[in-house]
N, C-alpha and C positions, 0 to 999 in steps of 0.2 A: 863382756864374758871373759874368763880367766884364760888368758893366751897359754900359759905355759901349761892348764889342767888340760886345755883341748888338745896341744900340741904334743902331749905325751901319749895321752888316750889314743890319739890318730894314728899315732907313731904305732904303738902296739898292738891295737885292732888290725891294721892293716898287715901285720907279719902273724897271724894267725890263722889263716886257712887251714893250714895243713892239722894242729892240734882241734878246731873245732871240728873238722870232716871226723876224727877219729872218736871223738865224744859221740858226735852225730851215731857214727855206726853203732856203739856201745849200745846207747838208746833206742835204737831202731831193733836192735837183736835181745832185748829185752819186752815179752808178751806183755801188754798193761790195758787188756780189754778191760772197759767198765765194770764189768762183770766179775773181774777175775780179783780178790781181793789179792792173793799171795803175788801176784805182777805186780798190781799197784805199789804196795808195799817193796818191793824189789825196787821200781824203779826211784821210788820217792828214796830210798837208801841210796843209790849209787849217785843222785844229784845231792843229797849229803854230804856223803863221801869224797866227792869230786871237790864242791866248794870248800869243806872243812880242811883236807891236804894243803888246801892253798893258804890257809891261816885265817879263813873267812867263816866267822862264826854262823853258822847255819842249823836250824830247829827241825825235827821231824813232828808234824804237830798231828794229830787225830781226831776229829769230828765222827760219831759213830764208827763205820765201817770205810769212811774216806780219809786217806792220808794228804799232809800238804807239807811241803818246804818252805820257809822263811827263814832267809838270808840278808842281812841289814849291813850298810858300810856308809861309812862319812857321819857325820855330825847328829846326832840326836837330838838338836835342839835346832837345827836346821829345818827347811820344808820338805817333807816327805813327798820322793815320787816313787810309783811303784810299777813293776817290771812283771806284769802278770802272764797267767799262762797256765795249760791243762797238760796233765801227765798220761791221759786215759786217750785209748784209741777204739775205733769201732769195730776192730778186727779180733774175732773171736778167738782164742787161745788155741796155740799150735800154727797160728799165720806163719809166723817168722820161721820155725822150720821147714813150712814150704815154701819159703821166699823170703830168706834173710836179707838184708841189706847188701845193695849192691851199687856198682858205680859204674857208669857208660859217660867216659869224657867229663862233661861238668854238669853232668845231672845224675843224681844219687835216687835211688829206690830203694821199697820197702814198706812194711805199715806203720803208717804213720808218720814218714819222712819229712813231710811238710804239715801235717796238720796233728800235732804240732812239735815234734821233737826238736825239729829244724829251730825253732822259736824257742825252745828251752835250751837250747845249745847258746843261742845268742844271747838269752838274758844272763847267761853264766859268765859269757864273757865280758861283755859289757861290767858285771858286776865286779870283773877279777879286776879288769883295766884300771877300775877306780882304786882299787884296793890297792894293787901295785904302785898307783902314783901317792897314794897316802904312804906307802913304806917307804918308797923312793925320797920323796920330799920332807918324808917325818913332819905330814901335816896333815889336818882332816880335811875333809870336803866341806865346802859352805854350805851343803846339804845332804840330805842323804837319801839312799836307795836300797829300795827293798825288792828283794826277787820273792814271788807269791806262786807256788805252783800248787794247784790243788787236782784231785783225780778224779772227777764224776762229772764233768765239762758235757761231754756226749751224753750222759744220760741227764741234762736238764739241770746238774748241779744241787743235787737234792740237799746235800751237807756241805757243799763246798762254799754254797750262797754265803752261809754262816760264817764262813773262815773269811772272806772276802770282806764282810762289812764288820767284822771285828777288826782285823789287822790292816785294811784300807782306810780305816776312818780317819777323816783330817788329812788327808793325802790332799796336794794338790794339782795333781797330771797321775794319769794311768796310762802306760803302753801296754795293750793286748796285743801278743807275739804270734797271734792266728798266723796262717801263711800271708804274705805279701800275693796282690792278683796278679794273674798272667800276664795285664799291663805294666805291671810296677807300682801300681797306685795301693793306697791303703784303705781303710772301710771307714769313712765318717758318720754311716748310720747302718743301720738292720732294724727290721721286724722283731715283733716281739712273737711269740708264738705257746701253745698249750697242745697238749694231749689229752685226750678225753677217753675214757672206757665206758662203753654203754652195756649193759646186760638185762635183757628181756625177757621175762617169762609168761608164757601166755597157757593154753592147754589143751594137751593134746587131745587128738580125736580120731578117728578114722576116716579117711579123706574119700572114700565113698558111701560107707555105711551111715555115719552120723557126724557127718562134716559142719553141720549145724549148730553141735554139740561142743566144738573147737574153740579156740582162739589165737590164730595162727601169729608166733613170736616174730616170725619173718615179714609178714603185713603190716605191723605195729613197725617194725625195723626199717620197713619199705618207705611208709610214710615220713618218719623220722629224718631217715637219710635226705629225702626230697626236699622236706623243708630247709633242714640245715644248708643243703647245699644252693638255696637261694639265697644264704644269706653273702653269698659270694657278691664283693663288689670291685671290681678291679682298679676303677677309677680312687675308688678311697684308700686302694692297698689292700684292703681284705681278703682273704681268701679260707675258704672252709673244705676239706677233703675227708671224707671215708675212706680212709686206705685198707681195710682190712674187715671181713665179714665172716663169719659163722654162724652157723645154726639149722636147726631141723635133724631128721634120721633117715628118713625114706620119702619119696616122690608119694606114696598114697598115705602118709601121718600130718595130720597139721601140725605146725613145729610148736614145740613147748618152749622149746629155746632159741635164742639167737643173741649173738652178742656183735660188736663194732667198735671201732678206736677210728676216733678222730682226729686229724692234725689242723689246727687253726693258725693265720696268722695276720697280723696288725701292724700298723706304723706306731699308734701311741699308746699309752696307759689308759686314756678315755674311751678309746675304740677299744681294748681289751676289754674293758667292765661292761660295755654297751652289748659286746659278742657272748660273754657269759648270760645276761638279762636274756638276750634273745634266744638262747640255746634253751636255757629255763623254757622261755614260754614254748619252745618248739617240742620239749619232752610233754609240757601239760597239753598239747593239742593233738597230740599222737597217745596220748592213755587212753584207755579202753578200760572199763571196768571188769574185774575180773582178771585183769593181768597187769603186772607190774615192769617198771621200767626204773633200775638202778645205774647211777652213774656218777662219775667222780673224775675229777682232773690226776692225772699222772704226774705229769712233769708241767713247768712251764718256764717259760724265759720272758724278762720285762723287756720291752724295745729300748734300744741304742737310739736315742734321738739325735737328729744334726743337730740341735742346739748346745748339744752337750760335747762338740767337738770342732766347732767352728773356729774357736782362740787357738785350741791345742794344733789343728791343721794347719794356720797360719804360720805357726813355730816351726812346725813338721818342715814344710814345705820351703821355708828360708833356710833352714840349715841342710836340708837335702840339694837346694841349688848350688849353697856354698862348697859343697865336693863336687857340683857339675852333673846334679840330673833333676828334670822338672819330673816330679810326684804330684800325683791330686788324689783327692777323696773319691770313693765309689760307695754306691748304696747297696746293700744285696740282701737278699730275702732272707737268709739264713740269718739263727739265732747265735749270740757268744754269751760269753761273763760279760762283755763290754756293757751289758744291759744294768748289770746289776752295781757297777762302779759309776755309771753315768745316772744310776735311780736316784746314788748316794749324793747328788749333785758336785760329783769330780767330773772336772773337764777329762774327758777320755779320747781315745784313739786306739783303734782297732786295725788287725792285719798289718802290725809294724814289723812282724817277724818275716824272715827270708823268703824268698816270691817260690812260689810252687803251684801246682795245679792239678786235677782230676782225683781230686783226694776224695777218700771215702772207698776209692775203687783200686784194683790190681796195678792201676797206670798210673796211680800217684808219683809224682817225682817233684824232689826240691832242685832249684839251681843254685849248684856250690857256689857260684860265682859272686851271687849277692848275700854270703854268709856275713863278710866283713864289712860290705859297704853298707847293708841293712843297720848292723850293729855298729856301725859310726855314726850314721844320721842319728838314730837313738838317743846314742851317748850326748852327742852336740846340744841335743834338745836337751837332756838334763841339765848339761852346763848351762843353757841357753834361760830354761827357767827357772834353777838354782840361783843366779846371779845375774840380772835382778831378778826378784820374783812376779812383781806386779804385769812383767807381759804375759800372765797366763791366770792371773785371779779372776775370777770371776766377780 
C-alpha cells in the first residue's frame, strides 16, 4: 500500500469531525422523502455544490423522476472503486420542521441521520481526502474512486437501479454506506425482497336475502392469504407477510372488492424465482369462476449474497484492525442497493457508514465518534484494493 497516500489521507480525515458534523446537519435538515421530488432534487444539488466548491467534478444525473450525484477522483485508467449511498428517507415531508437535527453529546438525531445521511457525509469526505492528496502532491491516485448517490432506495430503487447499473459497471469493489450496525459490524449479506399488490373483484349481493348470488372477494382473499403464508420457511430463510388488507362495505353485503399488499423475503435469486412461481400457483388455487384476481409486483430488491462480500470483508477487517478495531460482518433481513451491485458480480460490502441505530423511527441516531474512523477504514480499503488490485479480484 502507498504509505505516503495512506498517511496523508489518515491525518486529513482524523481532523474532519467538526466539518463532517456540520455537513450532516445541513443534509438532515433537508426533507428528502422518497416521494418528494423537490426535496430529493434539493439534497442532490446540495451534495453537488459541496463537492464542486472543493474542486471535485460532480455531476447531477436524472433518470425519470430520480436524481443522482456522481463525483469522481483519481486515475481514470485505474481500477474503479464505488462509494454508494442513497439520499432519500422514509420520513414524510414536514418531519424536519417537527424535529430538525439535534446533538446530545456524541449522538446526533433527526430524520435520516443514520439511514443514511451520515453515510453520504462519510463518502463525500473520503472523496475530498483523496482529492486533496492529489492537489498536495500533484499526482493522480493509482486508482479511481466514485461517489454515487441515488434518491429512490427506500422505495426499491425503481429508477436508481438503472443508474447504478450504468455507472458502477466495471468496478472492482463497492462500499455501500448504509449505517454500521450498533455492534460496530458491517453487513456481508442481505435478503432479497419484493412487494406485491393483489386486487380481487367478486360479486356483491345482500348477505341475508341473496347470499348465494354473491362471490365474496374477502373470502377469496382469505384463502389466498392462507396459502401464501404457508410458503414461509424459516429454515430456508423465506418469509411471506400480507401486511395490509382492505375490502367490503358493510357486514350485510357480500364483498365485491378486496385488496392486499404482500412482502416476501428470501436469501438467493433462485428462491426469489421459486417464490414467484408459488405465488402464481396460490392465485390459481384461490381463483373462483365469476371473480378475478389481478396482481403485480410493486417493488423488488435482489439479495446481497454472502459469496459476493467474503473477499472484500477480509480487506475491510484487515484495515480496521490496522487502526485498532475488530469488525466483522453480519447478516440482515433488510434489503439495500448492495443487492444490485453484487448481482453485477462486483465484490460489495454494505453498512460501511458511521454507526447508527433505530433507523426509520423517531429514535434514530448516529454515533458521531464513528464519522472519521469509519471513513478512514474505507479509505484504507480503497488504497489496499487500488494497489495491488489482485487482493480483491474474483
